[in-house]
C-alpha positions as CSV (number, residue, x, y, z in Angstrom):
1,X,114.7,94.6,104.9
2,X,118.3,93.4,105.6
3,X,117.1,89.8,105.8
4,X,115.4,90.1,102.5
5,X,118.5,91.6,100.9
6,X,120.7,88.9,102.4
7,X,118.5,86.2,100.8
8,X,118.7,88.0,97.4
9,X,122.5,88.2,97.8
10,X,122.6,84.4,98.4
11,X,120.5,83.9,95.2
12,X,122.8,86.2,93.3
13,X,125.9,84.2,94.3
14,X,124.1,81.0,93.3
15,X,123.1,82.4,89.9
16,X,126.7,83.5,89.4
17,X,127.8,79.9,89.8
18,X,125.0,78.4,87.8
19,X,125.7,80.5,84.7
20,X,129.0,78.8,84.2
21,X,127.7,75.3,85.1
22,X,127.6,72.5,82.4
23,X,123.8,72.4,82.6
24,X,123.5,76.1,81.6
25,X,126.1,75.7,78.9
26,X,124.1,72.8,77.4
27,X,120.7,74.5,77.7
28,X,120.4,77.8,75.9
29,X,117.0,78.6,77.4
30,X,118.3,78.1,80.9
31,X,121.5,80.1,80.1
32,X,119.4,83.1,78.8
33,X,117.1,83.0,81.9
34,X,120.1,82.9,84.3
35,X,121.8,85.8,82.5
36,X,118.6,87.8,82.7
37,X,118.2,87.1,86.4
38,X,121.8,88.0,87.1
39,X,121.4,91.3,85.2
40,X,118.1,92.1,87.1
41,X,119.7,91.3,90.5
42,X,122.9,93.3,90.0
43,X,121.4,96.8,90.9
44,X,119.8,95.4,94.1
45,X,123.1,93.8,95.1
46,X,124.9,97.1,94.4
47,X,122.4,98.9,96.7
48,X,122.6,96.2,99.3
49,X,126.4,96.5,99.6
50,X,126.1,100.3,100.0
51,X,123.3,99.9,102.5
52,X,125.2,97.4,104.6
53,X,128.3,99.6,104.7
54,X,126.1,102.6,105.7
55,X,124.5,100.7,108.6
56,X,127.9,99.5,109.8
57,X,129.3,103.1,109.6
58,X,126.2,104.5,111.4
59,X,126.4,102.0,114.2
60,X,130.1,102.7,114.7
61,X,129.6,106.4,114.7
62,X,126.7,106.1,117.3
63,X,129.0,104.0,119.5
64,X,131.7,106.7,119.4
65,X,129.3,109.5,120.2
66,X,128.0,107.6,123.2
67,X,131.1,106.1,124.8
68,X,134.1,108.0,123.6
69,X,135.8,110.6,125.8
70,X,137.6,112.2,122.9
71,X,135.8,115.4,121.9
72,X,137.5,115.5,118.5
73,X,136.4,111.9,117.8
74,X,132.9,112.6,118.9
75,X,132.7,115.6,116.6
76,X,133.9,113.6,113.6
77,X,131.4,110.8,114.5
78,X,128.6,113.4,114.6
79,X,129.6,114.8,111.2
80,X,129.6,111.2,109.8
81,X,126.1,110.6,111.2
82,X,124.9,113.9,109.6
83,X,126.2,112.6,106.3
84,X,125.1,108.9,106.5
85,X,121.6,109.2,108.0
86,X,120.0,111.2,105.1
87,X,121.7,108.8,102.6
88,X,120.3,105.8,104.5
89,X,116.7,107.3,104.2
90,X,117.3,107.9,100.4
91,X,118.6,104.3,100.0
92,X,115.6,102.9,101.9
93,X,113.3,104.4,99.3
94,X,115.5,103.3,96.4
95,X,115.6,99.7,97.6
96,X,111.9,99.6,98.1
97,X,111.5,100.5,94.4
98,X,114.2,98.0,93.4
99,X,112.4,95.2,95.3
100,X,109.2,95.7,93.4
101,X,108.9,92.6,91.2
102,X,109.9,93.6,87.6
103,X,107.8,92.8,84.6
104,X,109.7,90.0,83.0
105,X,108.8,91.5,79.6
106,X,110.5,94.9,80.3
107,X,113.9,93.9,78.9
108,X,112.5,92.7,75.6
109,X,112.6,94.4,72.2
110,X,109.2,95.7,71.0
111,X,106.9,95.6,68.1
112,X,105.1,98.9,67.7
113,X,101.9,99.4,65.6
114,X,100.5,102.8,64.9
115,X,97.1,103.1,63.2
116,X,95.0,106.1,62.1
117,X,91.7,106.3,64.0
118,X,88.9,108.8,63.7
119,X,89.5,111.9,61.7
120,X,90.1,110.8,58.1
121,X,93.2,112.2,56.4
122,X,94.1,114.2,59.5
123,X,94.3,111.0,61.5
124,X,96.7,109.5,59.0
125,X,98.9,112.6,59.1
126,X,98.9,112.4,62.9
127,X,99.8,108.7,62.8
128,X,102.8,109.8,60.7
129,X,103.7,112.5,63.3
130,X,103.6,109.8,66.1
131,X,105.8,107.5,64.0
132,X,108.4,110.3,63.6
133,X,108.1,111.1,67.4
134,X,108.8,107.5,68.4
135,X,111.6,107.2,65.8
136,X,113.3,110.3,67.2
137,X,112.9,109.0,70.8
138,X,114.3,105.6,69.8
139,X,117.3,107.3,68.1
140,X,118.0,109.3,71.3
141,X,118.1,106.0,73.2
142,X,120.5,104.4,70.8
143,X,117.8,101.9,69.7
144,X,117.4,100.5,66.2
145,X,114.0,100.8,64.4
146,X,113.1,98.6,61.5
147,X,110.0,98.9,59.3
148,X,107.8,95.8,58.9
149,X,104.7,97.0,57.1
150,X,103.3,100.4,55.8
151,X,100.0,101.5,54.5
152,X,100.2,105.1,53.4
153,X,97.4,107.7,53.8
154,X,95.7,109.4,50.8
155,X,96.9,112.9,51.9
156,X,100.2,112.0,53.6
157,X,101.0,110.1,56.8
158,X,100.0,106.5,57.3
159,X,96.8,104.5,57.7
160,X,99.0,101.9,59.5
161,X,102.7,101.5,60.2
162,X,104.3,98.6,62.0
163,X,108.0,98.6,63.1
164,X,110.4,96.6,65.3
165,X,112.3,98.5,67.9
166,X,115.4,96.8,69.2
167,X,117.7,97.9,72.1
168,X,118.0,97.8,75.8
169,X,114.8,97.6,77.9
170,X,112.7,98.8,75.0
171,X,109.4,97.3,76.0
172,X,109.8,98.5,79.6
173,X,110.2,102.1,78.3
174,X,107.5,102.0,75.6
175,X,104.8,99.7,77.1
176,X,102.8,102.6,78.6
177,X,102.4,104.2,75.1
178,X,99.6,101.7,74.1
179,X,96.3,103.3,73.8
180,X,94.4,106.1,71.9
181,X,96.4,109.3,71.3
182,X,94.3,112.4,70.4
183,X,95.4,115.5,68.5
184,X,93.6,118.8,68.6
185,X,94.6,121.2,65.8
186,X,93.6,122.9,62.5
187,X,94.0,120.2,59.9
188,X,96.0,121.0,56.7
189,X,92.8,120.3,54.7
190,X,90.6,122.7,56.8
191,X,89.9,125.9,54.9
192,X,88.0,127.8,57.7
193,X,90.6,127.5,60.4
194,X,88.6,125.3,62.8
195,X,90.2,123.1,65.3
196,X,89.4,119.4,64.8
197,X,90.0,116.4,67.1
198,X,91.5,113.3,65.5
199,X,93.0,110.2,66.9
200,X,95.5,107.4,66.3
201,X,95.9,104.1,68.2
202,X,99.3,102.9,69.3
203,X,99.9,99.2,70.3
204,X,103.3,98.1,71.8
205,X,103.9,94.4,72.0
206,X,106.9,92.7,73.6
207,X,108.9,90.9,70.9
208,X,108.3,87.2,71.6
209,X,111.3,84.9,71.2
210,X,111.3,81.3,70.2
211,X,111.8,80.4,73.9
212,X,108.6,82.3,74.8
213,X,106.2,80.6,72.4
214,X,106.5,77.6,70.1
215,X,104.6,77.8,66.8
216,X,103.8,74.6,64.9
217,X,104.7,75.3,61.2
218,X,101.7,73.2,60.1
219,X,99.4,75.8,62.0
220,X,100.7,78.7,59.8
221,X,99.3,79.4,56.4
222,X,101.7,81.4,54.1
223,X,100.4,83.6,51.3
224,X,102.5,85.7,49.0
225,X,101.5,88.7,47.0
226,X,103.0,91.7,45.1
227,X,104.3,94.5,47.2
228,X,102.3,97.7,47.1
229,X,104.7,99.8,49.2
230,X,108.4,100.8,49.2
231,X,110.6,98.3,47.5
232,X,112.1,99.9,44.4
233,X,111.7,98.3,41.0
234,X,110.4,95.0,42.5
235,X,107.1,96.7,43.5
236,X,104.1,94.9,41.9
237,X,106.4,92.7,39.8
238,X,107.5,89.9,42.2
239,X,105.6,88.0,44.9
240,X,107.9,89.2,47.7
241,X,105.3,90.3,50.2
242,X,104.3,87.7,52.8
243,X,101.1,87.3,54.8
244,X,101.0,84.7,57.6
245,X,97.9,83.4,59.3
246,X,98.0,81.4,62.5
247,X,95.0,79.0,61.9
248,X,94.2,78.1,65.5
249,X,93.8,81.7,66.6
250,X,93.1,83.6,63.3
251,X,96.0,86.0,64.1
252,X,97.5,87.5,60.9
253,X,100.8,89.3,60.3
254,X,102.3,90.5,57.0
255,X,105.4,92.2,55.7
256,X,106.2,93.8,52.4
257,X,109.1,96.1,53.4
258,X,111.9,93.9,52.0
259,X,112.6,92.9,48.4
260,X,113.4,89.4,49.6
261,X,110.5,87.1,50.3
262,X,112.6,85.2,52.9
263,X,113.4,88.4,54.8
264,X,109.7,89.4,54.7
265,X,108.8,86.0,56.0
266,X,111.2,86.3,59.0
267,X,109.8,89.7,59.9
268,X,106.2,88.6,59.6
269,X,106.9,85.6,61.7
270,X,108.4,87.8,64.4
271,X,105.2,89.9,64.5
272,X,102.9,86.9,64.4
273,X,104.7,85.3,67.3
274,X,104.5,88.6,69.3
275,X,100.8,89.0,68.6
276,X,100.0,85.5,69.8
277,X,102.2,85.9,72.9
278,X,100.5,89.2,73.7
279,X,97.0,87.6,73.8
280,X,98.1,85.9,77.1
281,X,99.7,89.1,78.4
282,X,96.4,91.0,77.6
283,X,94.5,88.5,79.8
284,X,96.9,89.0,82.6
285,X,96.7,92.8,82.4
286,X,92.9,92.7,82.4
287,X,93.0,90.4,85.4
288,X,95.4,92.7,87.2
289,X,93.3,95.7,86.4
290,X,90.3,94.1,88.3
291,X,92.4,94.4,91.5
292,X,93.6,98.0,91.0
293,X,91.6,101.2,91.1
294,X,93.9,103.2,88.8
295,X,96.2,100.9,86.9
296,X,98.5,102.9,84.6
297,X,98.6,100.0,82.1
298,X,95.2,98.5,82.0
299,X,95.5,96.7,78.7
300,X,92.5,98.6,77.3
301,X,93.5,99.7,73.8
302,X,90.4,101.9,73.4
303,X,91.4,104.0,76.4
304,X,92.2,107.6,75.7
305,X,95.7,108.1,77.2
306,X,97.2,111.4,75.8
307,X,96.0,114.5,74.1
308,X,98.3,116.8,72.0
309,X,96.7,120.3,71.8
310,X,98.4,122.4,69.2
311,X,96.7,125.8,69.7
312,X,97.8,125.8,73.4
313,X,101.1,123.9,72.9
314,X,99.9,121.5,75.5
315,X,100.3,117.8,76.0
316,X,98.1,116.1,78.6
317,X,98.7,112.6,80.0
318,X,95.2,111.6,81.2
319,X,96.1,108.5,83.3
320,X,98.1,110.5,85.8
321,X,96.7,114.0,85.3
322,X,100.0,115.4,84.0
323,X,100.0,118.4,81.7
324,X,103.1,119.9,80.1
325,X,103.4,122.9,77.7
326,X,106.2,121.5,75.6
327,X,104.3,120.2,72.6
328,X,107.1,121.0,70.1
329,X,109.8,119.2,71.9
330,X,107.4,116.3,72.7
331,X,106.6,115.8,69.0
332,X,110.4,115.9,68.3
333,X,110.8,112.8,70.5
334,X,111.3,114.3,74.0
335,X,108.8,111.9,75.8
336,X,111.1,110.6,78.6
337,X,109.5,112.8,81.2
338,X,106.1,111.2,80.5
339,X,107.5,107.7,80.6
340,X,109.4,108.4,83.9
341,X,106.2,109.8,85.5
342,X,104.2,106.8,84.4
343,X,106.7,104.4,85.9
344,X,106.7,106.4,89.2
345,X,102.9,106.3,89.2
346,X,102.9,102.5,88.7
347,X,105.6,101.9,91.3
348,X,103.6,104.0,93.8
349,X,100.5,101.9,93.0
350,X,102.5,98.7,93.6
351,X,104.0,100.0,96.9
352,X,100.5,101.0,98.1
353,X,99.2,97.5,97.4
354,X,102.2,96.0,99.2
355,X,103.3,94.0,96.2
356,X,107.0,94.4,96.9
357,X,109.0,91.2,97.4
358,X,109.2,92.0,101.1
359,X,105.6,91.0,101.6
């Protein structure tokens, strides 16, 4: 492992120099890539330095215990070994995780789409509950959420809601939320107290930047229409809402959240770019899934991933068999435990397959 870490350290020093080179200064795409690589390598280098110091200290302590005639020195060396050896074992595991190749999309912002599924009005209400849950989670992380498009339900909630989520490592934290979320509870519209099962679909896309995908303006058809959602006095009086269609793929994105047509265009273009970019990512996920028995993120949007059972106060994460009886706090945005456990499960999968950079 030390040889691998030394090679990474050499690359780190090389990237450090390249960032300030004239080539990087004159090429924004290269500059962004180098900065991202530098940021990704920094935790590994920090662990490498600690690991190297630990090994040096352990070797020195072992030498003292084997050759020194000084009883006090030997005792101190033994105490050092008792302290350093367990930490080395911990660091071994930490470095194995750090060496797993990172998803290059993890550091991106995200576009989140929540849609009511089966269950009629109750599904729309549940979609609204999920929106508030994710908004609260984003707020706890210091992320910024921004509405793109909304279609309200007939009895509350939303038939569809699309938002941008901006911050640090947003996609990496939210990517496992894609899939079908089920709710089991007595709907507000139920008069006989029966528990119903409804569903909503969540899709999380990495926000594609201009560097990631180039769109030819001549391939995009722009339609404008009157806003039918939030927008104050301009609703239904000005053609501020924008619908964009990418002609080659048929992908559509729209935005009516802003009063300004120009702002709606920019937001819709961001979603359109992300949806087209995600088509390629979906293919990759599906291809990866063929080689894995239990991939946490399979790319299958129809897969049931989580159930929220109100009568029992239970939340079940089906992909890893995790059940927690903390429904109230979960719906208030406390979902970090689920996200962490899903990351641990995926890392364990990758380690089992031997997909670390050491191999």
